Residue, then its C-alpha position, 0 to 999 in steps of 0.5 A: m500500499n502506498k505510504a502516503l495513504l497511510v500517513l494522510p489519514a494521521i495528518l488529517c486527523g490532527l488537524d483542527a479547524h480552529a486551531a492557529p495555522a503554523w504559518p499566520p497570514t496576519q496581513c489578511g486580517r481575521e478569516p471570515a466566519p461562515p454564517q448560519v442559515d436559518e430557514s425558519t421563515v422566508e425572511r430569515y431565509n432571504a437574510s441568510v442568502d444575503r449573509v452567505t453572498l457577503y460571507g463568499r465576497q469576503a471569503r474569496a478576498y481572504d482567500a486571494c490575500v492569503a495565496k499571494a502572502a503565501s507565495a511571497a513567504e515561499a519565494a523568500i524561504s526558497d531564495e534563502a535556501r538557494r543562497r545557502m545551498d550556493a554557499i555549501q556547493a562553493v565550498s564543496l567544489g573548492l574542496q574537490q578541486r582542491i583534492a583533484g589538484n593534490f592527486t594531480a600533483l602527486g601523481a606528477a611527482l611519482r612519475s617524475r621520480p625514478p624509484k630508488g633502490r632499483 
């Protein structure tokens, strides 16, 4: 069985709809709360439709803000990771080149000097 399928229910069971997210999109304000629908009378039902419509506009605006903020945060993380990886790669490449140069120099030294005692 796919391991991802086994992990997914464990992750979903641990999610709390009311828990604060690990990364809060604070610049977007508070997430709009969905309204209650009251079907007890025609007037209350119509008022519920208006509240649901308003919620839809607010929720879409909030979602767009969250998506924009997430994209910016992800880009910043990616840029930082790229800088860190570039620094590691530069050190690694320098070490590899130095070791290769050592082997080249040692090989040349061994070839240029005849063995003693022969």
